[in-house]
LUMLO-277003 format. One line per field, with one value per residue (C-alpha): x negated, y negated, z negated; residue number from 1; residue in one letter. Coordinates in steps of 0.5 Angstrom, whole numbers, plus 500, padded with zeros to 3 digits. Last residue first. Layout:
c1 (X; ...) $
c2 (Y; ...) $
c3 (Z; ...) $
i (NUM; ...) $
aa (A; ...) $
This chain:
c1 (390; 391; 386; 389; 394; 390; 394; 393; 400; 402; 399; 394; 391; 385; 385; 379; 377; 371; 365; 359; 353; 352; 350; 343; 340; 338; 330; 332; 338; 334; 331; 336; 339; 344; 346; 347; 352; 356; 356; 359; 364; 367; 367; 370; 376; 378; 379; 383; 386; 391; 391; 386; 390; 395; 393; 396; 391; 392; 390; 395; 389; 387; 381; 377; 378; 380; 377; 377; 376; 372; 374; 369; 367; 361; 357; 359; 360; 368; 367; 373; 374; 380; 384; 384; 387; 385; 388; 388; 380; 378; 373; 370; 368; 367; 363; 356; 361; 358; 358; 357; 357; 356; 359; 356; 361; 356; 354; 350; 348; 348; 343; 341; 342; 337; 336; 335; 343; 341; 346; 351; 356; 362; 362; 364; 364; 365; 368; 367; 369; 375; 380; 380; 374; 369; 373; 371; 363; 362; 364; 360; 354; 355; 354; 349; 345; 347; 344; 346; 353; 357; 364; 362; 362; 369; 372; 370; 373; 380; 378; 376; 383; 387; 383; 384; 392; 392; 389; 394; 400; 398; 405; 409; 405; 407; 415; 414; 412; 417; 423; 420; 421; 428; 429; 426; 430; 426; 430; 426; 425; 432; 432; 427; 429; 436; 434; 429; 435; 439; 435; 433; 440; 442; 436; 438; 444; 444; 439; 444; 448; 454; 455; 460; 455; 452; 458; 456; 451; 454; 458; 452; 448; 455; 456; 447; 449; 455; 450; 446; 452; 455; 448; 447; 453; 452; 445; 438; 434; 432; 437; 442; 439; 440; 446; 449; 446; 449; 445; 450; 454; 460; 461; 464; 458; 455; 447; 442; 436; 437; 444; 446; 440; 443; 451; 450; 445; 450; 456; 452; 450; 458; 460; 454; 455; 462; 461; 456; 461; 466; 462; 459; 467; 468; 460; 462; 468; 475; 476; 484; 484; 479; 483; 487; 481; 478; 486; 486; 479; 480; 487; 484; 479; 483; 488; 483; 480; 486; 490; 484; 483; 482; 480; 483; 480; 473; 468; 466; 470; 478; 482; 481; 479; 486; 488; 481; 483; 491; 489; 484; 490; 495; 488; 487; 495; 497; 490; 492; 499; 496; 491; 487; 481; 478; 482; 482; 474; 474; 480; 475; 470; 475; 476; 469; 467; 473; 472; 465; 467; 474; 469; 464; 468; 466; 462; 463; 468; 462; 464; 472; 470; 465; 472; 476; 470; 467; 475; 478; 472; 470; 477; 477; 471; 475; 481; 477; 473; 478; 483; 480; 475; 475; 469; 466; 460; 459; 456; 458; 465; 466; 474; 479; 477; 484; 490; 495; 499; 498; 490; 493; 497; 491; 488; 494; 493; 486; 488; 491; 487; 482; 485; 486; 480; 477; 482; 487; 488; 494; 495; 490; 490; 497; 497; 490; 496; 501; 497; 493; 501; 503; 496; 499; 505; 502; 500; 505; 509; 503; 504; 511; 516; 511; 509; 517; 517; 513; 507; 505; 508; 514; 515; 519; 523; 526; 520; 514; 519; 518; 511; 509; 512; 509; 503; 503; 506; 500; 494; 499; 500; 491; 490; 492; 486; 488; 481; 480; 473; 466; 466; 460; 463; 460; 455; 460; 467; 471; 479; 482; 489; 496; 498; 504; 503; 497; 499; 506; 500; 496; 502; 504; 498; 496; 503; 502; 494; 497; 502; 497; 492; 497; 501; 494; 492; 499; 498; 491; 494; 501) $
c2 (361; 368; 372; 377; 382; 389; 396; 400; 402; 397; 393; 388; 382; 378; 371; 372; 372; 371; 377; 374; 374; 367; 363; 365; 360; 363; 365; 372; 374; 379; 382; 384; 380; 377; 383; 386; 380; 381; 387; 387; 381; 384; 391; 387; 383; 390; 393; 388; 385; 391; 395; 400; 401; 402; 409; 411; 418; 426; 424; 430; 436; 434; 439; 433; 429; 422; 416; 409; 403; 396; 390; 384; 377; 373; 367; 370; 364; 367; 374; 376; 384; 386; 392; 399; 406; 412; 417; 422; 423; 425; 420; 419; 426; 429; 435; 431; 429; 423; 418; 412; 408; 400; 398; 396; 401; 406; 407; 403; 407; 405; 408; 402; 395; 396; 390; 392; 390; 383; 380; 376; 377; 379; 385; 391; 397; 404; 409; 416; 424; 421; 426; 422; 425; 423; 416; 415; 417; 415; 408; 407; 410; 406; 399; 401; 403; 396; 393; 389; 391; 386; 387; 394; 396; 393; 395; 403; 403; 401; 407; 411; 411; 412; 419; 421; 419; 422; 428; 428; 427; 433; 438; 431; 430; 436; 436; 429; 432; 437; 432; 428; 435; 436; 429; 431; 437; 442; 447; 452; 450; 450; 458; 460; 457; 459; 466; 466; 464; 469; 475; 471; 470; 477; 480; 477; 479; 486; 486; 483; 489; 492; 492; 489; 483; 488; 486; 478; 481; 484; 478; 472; 478; 477; 470; 470; 474; 469; 464; 468; 470; 462; 460; 464; 462; 455; 456; 455; 450; 447; 442; 447; 451; 443; 442; 449; 447; 440; 433; 431; 426; 424; 420; 421; 422; 415; 414; 412; 418; 422; 421; 424; 430; 433; 432; 435; 441; 441; 441; 447; 452; 452; 453; 459; 462; 463; 470; 467; 464; 469; 474; 469; 468; 475; 475; 470; 474; 473; 479; 479; 471; 472; 474; 467; 463; 467; 467; 458; 457; 462; 458; 451; 453; 456; 450; 445; 450; 450; 443; 439; 443; 450; 449; 452; 454; 456; 457; 460; 464; 460; 464; 471; 468; 466; 473; 475; 468; 471; 478; 476; 471; 477; 482; 476; 474; 482; 483; 477; 480; 487; 486; 493; 490; 495; 492; 485; 485; 489; 483; 478; 482; 481; 474; 471; 475; 471; 465; 466; 468; 461; 456; 459; 460; 454; 450; 445; 447; 447; 441; 443; 449; 446; 441; 446; 450; 443; 440; 446; 448; 440; 440; 447; 444; 437; 442; 447; 441; 437; 441; 446; 452; 460; 463; 462; 464; 460; 462; 470; 468; 461; 462; 457; 455; 454; 458; 458; 453; 448; 448; 450; 443; 439; 443; 440; 433; 433; 434; 430; 424; 427; 427; 418; 417; 420; 416; 420; 420; 420; 428; 432; 428; 429; 437; 436; 433; 438; 444; 441; 441; 448; 451; 447; 452; 458; 458; 458; 463; 468; 469; 470; 471; 475; 480; 480; 481; 489; 490; 495; 492; 495; 495; 489; 487; 481; 478; 482; 479; 473; 473; 476; 469; 465; 467; 467; 461; 458; 462; 460; 453; 452; 453; 447; 442; 443; 442; 437; 438; 437; 441; 439; 433; 426; 424; 422; 424; 430; 428; 434; 436; 435; 434; 436; 443; 443; 443; 448; 453; 454; 454; 460; 463; 463; 465; 471; 472; 471; 476; 481; 480; 480; 486; 489; 486; 489; 496; 497; 495; 500) $
c3 (500; 499; 503; 508; 509; 510; 510; 503; 503; 498; 502; 500; 496; 494; 490; 486; 478; 477; 474; 472; 477; 476; 481; 486; 491; 497; 498; 495; 499; 504; 498; 495; 488; 492; 495; 488; 485; 492; 491; 483; 485; 492; 487; 481; 484; 489; 482; 479; 484; 486; 492; 488; 482; 488; 490; 483; 481; 483; 489; 494; 497; 504; 504; 508; 501; 501; 506; 501; 506; 504; 508; 508; 506; 506; 503; 496; 491; 489; 492; 497; 499; 502; 502; 506; 504; 509; 513; 518; 518; 524; 527; 519; 519; 512; 512; 508; 502; 498; 504; 502; 509; 511; 518; 524; 528; 530; 522; 518; 511; 504; 498; 501; 505; 509; 515; 522; 523; 520; 516; 519; 513; 515; 511; 513; 509; 508; 503; 502; 500; 496; 491; 484; 481; 487; 487; 480; 479; 487; 485; 480; 482; 488; 485; 480; 488; 489; 484; 477; 477; 473; 476; 479; 470; 469; 475; 474; 467; 471; 476; 470; 466; 474; 474; 466; 467; 473; 470; 464; 469; 473; 471; 472; 480; 481; 479; 483; 489; 488; 488; 494; 498; 494; 499; 504; 506; 509; 510; 508; 502; 501; 503; 499; 492; 494; 495; 488; 484; 487; 486; 478; 477; 480; 476; 469; 469; 471; 466; 460; 460; 463; 471; 474; 475; 481; 485; 484; 489; 494; 495; 495; 500; 505; 504; 506; 511; 514; 514; 519; 523; 523; 526; 531; 534; 533; 536; 532; 534; 527; 528; 529; 522; 518; 521; 518; 512; 511; 513; 518; 514; 511; 505; 498; 495; 498; 498; 495; 498; 491; 490; 497; 496; 489; 492; 498; 495; 490; 495; 499; 494; 492; 498; 499; 492; 491; 490; 484; 482; 482; 479; 473; 471; 469; 467; 462; 458; 458; 462; 462; 464; 469; 474; 473; 474; 480; 484; 482; 484; 491; 492; 492; 497; 501; 501; 502; 508; 511; 510; 512; 519; 520; 526; 533; 540; 536; 540; 536; 530; 529; 534; 530; 523; 522; 522; 517; 513; 513; 511; 506; 503; 502; 499; 494; 492; 491; 487; 483; 481; 482; 475; 474; 472; 477; 483; 481; 481; 488; 490; 488; 492; 498; 497; 497; 503; 506; 504; 508; 514; 514; 511; 518; 523; 528; 523; 520; 515; 510; 506; 505; 503; 497; 496; 493; 489; 486; 485; 481; 477; 475; 474; 470; 466; 464; 461; 457; 453; 450; 451; 446; 446; 444; 444; 438; 436; 444; 450; 451; 450; 454; 453; 455; 463; 466; 468; 462; 467; 463; 467; 473; 472; 471; 476; 481; 478; 479; 487; 487; 485; 489; 496; 494; 492; 498; 503; 507; 515; 519; 522; 519; 512; 512; 513; 507; 502; 504; 503; 496; 494; 496; 493; 487; 487; 490; 484; 479; 485; 483; 476; 473; 479; 483; 477; 477; 484; 483; 487; 492; 498; 497; 490; 489; 496; 495; 491; 496; 502; 499; 497; 504; 507; 502; 504; 511; 512; 509; 512; 519; 517; 515; 522; 524; 527; 534; 539; 543; 547; 545; 539; 534; 531; 527; 534; 537; 535; 538; 538; 534; 538; 536; 544; 543; 549; 544; 537; 539; 542; 537; 531; 535; 536; 528; 526; 531; 527; 520; 521; 524; 518; 512; 515; 515; 508; 505; 509; 505; 499; 500) $
i (526; 525; 524; 523; 522; 521; 520; 519; 518; 517; 516; 515; 514; 513; 512; 511; 510; 509; 508; 507; 506; 505; 504; 503; 502; 501; 500; 499; 498; 497; 496; 495; 494; 493; 492; 491; 490; 489; 488; 487; 486; 485; 484; 483; 482; 481; 480; 479; 478; 477; 476; 475; 474; 473; 472; 471; 470; 469; 468; 467; 466; 465; 464; 463; 462; 461; 460; 459; 458; 457; 456; 455; 454; 453; 452; 451; 450; 449; 448; 447; 446; 445; 444; 443; 442; 441; 440; 439; 438; 437; 436; 435; 434; 433; 432; 431; 430; 429; 428; 427; 426; 425; 424; 423; 422; 421; 420; 419; 418; 417; 416; 415; 414; 413; 412; 411; 410; 409; 408; 407; 406; 405; 404; 403; 402; 401; 400; 399; 398; 397; 396; 395; 394; 393; 392; 391; 390; 389; 388; 387; 386; 385; 384; 383; 382; 381; 380; 379; 378; 377; 376; 375; 374; 373; 372; 371; 370; 369; 368; 367; 366; 365; 364; 363; 362; 361; 360; 359; 358; 357; 356; 355; 354; 353; 352; 351; 350; 349; 348; 347; 346; 345; 344; 343; 342; 341; 340; 339; 338; 337; 336; 335; 334; 333; 332; 331; 330; 329; 328; 327; 326; 325; 324; 323; 322; 321; 320; 319; 318; 317; 316; 315; 314; 313; 312; 311; 310; 309; 308; 307; 306; 305; 304; 303; 302; 301; 300; 299; 298; 297; 296; 295; 294; 293; 292; 291; 290; 289; 288; 287; 286; 285; 284; 283; 282; 281; 280; 279; 278; 277; 276; 275; 274; 273; 272; 271; 270; 269; 268; 267; 266; 265; 264; 263; 262; 261; 260; 259; 258; 257; 256; 255; 254; 253; 252; 251; 250; 249; 248; 247; 246; 245; 244; 243; 242; 241; 240; 239; 238; 237; 236; 235; 234; 233; 232; 231; 230; 229; 228; 227; 226; 225; 224; 223; 222; 221; 220; 219; 218; 217; 216; 215; 214; 213; 212; 211; 210; 209; 208; 207; 206; 205; 204; 203; 202; 201; 200; 199; 198; 197; 196; 195; 194; 193; 192; 191; 190; 189; 188; 187; 186; 185; 184; 183; 182; 181; 180; 179; 178; 177; 176; 175; 174; 173; 172; 171; 170; 169; 168; 167; 166; 165; 164; 163; 162; 161; 160; 159; 158; 157; 156; 155; 154; 153; 152; 151; 150; 149; 148; 147; 146; 145; 144; 143; 142; 141; 140; 139; 138; 137; 136; 135; 134; 133; 132; 131; 130; 129; 128; 127; 126; 125; 124; 123; 122; 121; 120; 119; 118; 117; 116; 115; 114; 113; 112; 111; 110; 109; 108; 107; 106; 105; 104; 103; 102; 101; 100; 99; 98; 97; 96; 95; 94; 93; 92; 91; 90; 89; 88; 87; 86; 85; 84; 83; 82; 81; 80; 79; 78; 77; 76; 75; 74; 73; 72; 71; 70; 69; 68; 67; 66; 65; 64; 63; 62; 61; 60; 59; 58; 57; 56; 55; 54; 53; 52; 51; 50; 49; 48; 47; 46; 45; 44; 43; 42; 41; 40; 39; 38; 37; 36; 35; 34; 33; 32; 31; 30; 29; 28; 27; 26; 25; 24; 23; 22; 21; 20; 19; 18; 17; 16; 15; 14; 13; 12; 11; 10; 9; 8; 7; 6; 5; 4; 3; 2; 1) $
aa (S; V; K; G; L; Y; A; G; D; A; G; A; V; A; G; L; L; V; P; S; C; S; P; E; A; R; D; K; L; I; T; H; K; R; I; A; C; D; L; G; E; A; L; A; T; S; F; G; S; S; T; F; L; N; L; D; M; L; M; P; R; G; S; V; N; P; Y; L; T; C; R; G; Q; W; A; G; H; K; P; H; L; S; F; S; I; S; W; K; T; E; S; L; A; L; S; S; N; W; L; F; E; L; E; G; Q; D; N; R; T; F; P; H; L; Q; V; A; A; P; I; G; S; D; L; Y; L; T; I; G; D; F; G; A; R; E; L; C; G; R; L; T; Q; C; V; E; A; L; S; A; S; S; A; L; V; D; A; A; R; R; V; G; I; N; N; A; I; I; Q; R; Q; N; L; T; R; S; A; L; R; G; L; E; S; F; E; P; Y; R; L; Q; Q; V; G; I; L; V; G; M; G; A; V; V; L; V; M; A; I; A; Q; G; G; P; T; L; L; F; L; S; L; L; A; F; C; A; S; V; G; Y; L; M; L; V; A; Q; R; H; S; V; G; R; S; L; L; K; H; H; I; H; E; R; D; A; I; F; L; K; K; G; S; L; F; R; R; I; V; A; V; V; V; D; L; I; P; L; G; L; A; V; V; P; I; A; V; A; V; L; T; P; S; K; Q; S; G; A; L; A; I; A; S; L; L; F; G; I; L; L; S; G; C; D; G; L; F; I; T; A; P; N; F; N; Y; R; L; V; G; A; I; A; G; A; L; A; L; S; L; F; L; I; E; G; N; R; N; L; L; A; L; V; C; I; V; L; T; S; F; L; A; S; G; A; A; L; G; D; L; G; D; I; L; N; F; A; N; T; I; G; L; V; W; I; V; T; L; P; L; G; I; A; A; G; I; D; P; H; R; V; L; L; S; L; K; S; I; G; F; G; A; Y; F; L; Y; V; A; A; V; I; E; L; A; F; K; V; Y; P; G; L; G; R; I; D; D; W; L; G; L; L; F; I; V; S; A; P; V; L; L; K; L; T; T; Q; T; I; A; V; G; R; V; G; L; H; G; P; L; T; R; A; V; L; V; L; I; W; L; T; L; F; I; A; V; G; G; L; R; P; V; P; R; T; H; L; H; H; G; K; V; P; T; S; A; W; N; R; S; V; A; I; S; R; T; W; R; T; L; T; A; A; L; I; L; S; L; I; F; L; L; L; Q; M) $
């Protein structure tokens, strides 16, 4: 009887999908693609959710009229299933209106919150956390917000992943089948009936929603599926008030949950509005990597199937199964997100790396500041070079070059500096450093107050390309550049080629020099 219910739902949904598609096409109720936002190139109806909605209600009415013929009693449907379908109908009508006329995000969120509150007070909210706290029963002050967050998250998660033909429907099908297994093992006939009917309805629509789709789910379909799955998961956990009963649907709904979490984090980090649509979702990133439309959908089906299988491992009693699922799922998520190359998460990785190496960064920064104090009073070029190498080599640099606009003859040696082909003074402590192959460098201007020259200093990073464990703006700030300029000026004046000139004091003097934050030379401050 349970298999019959699934097949009947599938056939009914497929028939209603064709009927809905025909009406929508004949009346020109189709979604016109917007360049840069939609992936389809021709108008496609967005009313696939109508078939799912009608299928569910028809089966419920049949089961209520003919109790026992579809595997569940009519009384159970009256008590449980109708309580779930009433708010689901509100969500469906909300999405249908959005598909036809359009609605703002705040209006949709408000009505979704109302539906979630209804679920909570109808007895389907989060009321126990038995494995997390000593006393599992929690009050409405905690349970109601958790219920609202759960319903909003899952409902809109399926709406977010509905960006490729068949993606949301296929992912929902895997999640719904897991809930069916859970309801069957818990002998929860009401939830089994509704989840089997939903699974068959999704499979029937998927026949026409898979790439190339001839009908889309629309908001009426994706919001309806997401809300029903969140509500069914809550209702199914009532007879098994443990963390595992909630964890199974959480893992089973892994793909949409992952997509919405990634979307919220990256939009927050990049300063974008949370409710503004973009093309940075997981399926969009796969397409940008050269994966075809159908291949991307099949790959994400595989991800959904893996999450579904992992969730079934939670049925095994004991903490070892939970730990294994969490470790495998966590590693898979980390590897997958890394492969998608989101710049926001790359920045988080850089921040984490700097946090772990903060002690070394502080030490290198202190070394640069102390070097500035020594440079200002350097008595010779050898002392300048020794001080520079002492702080720069530890910070991850391999050498420096100086350009001095002083009219000093090329034949004059300023040891330990050497001259390169461009006439610049070089001091390299890594013999393998090839300046022509350096990918980047940092430069800042040099302006001694009393010197007969002005110039520029360029620092070259380690050839290994390891990250700089220090704050680079210390070099471009006036303190270091001033100290280096005064130290060089004092040392050059003591050199033999300047002995015949009047020598002012070699004490440090604050100068007007400035460089950009990225190391680009900007010029002298007037």
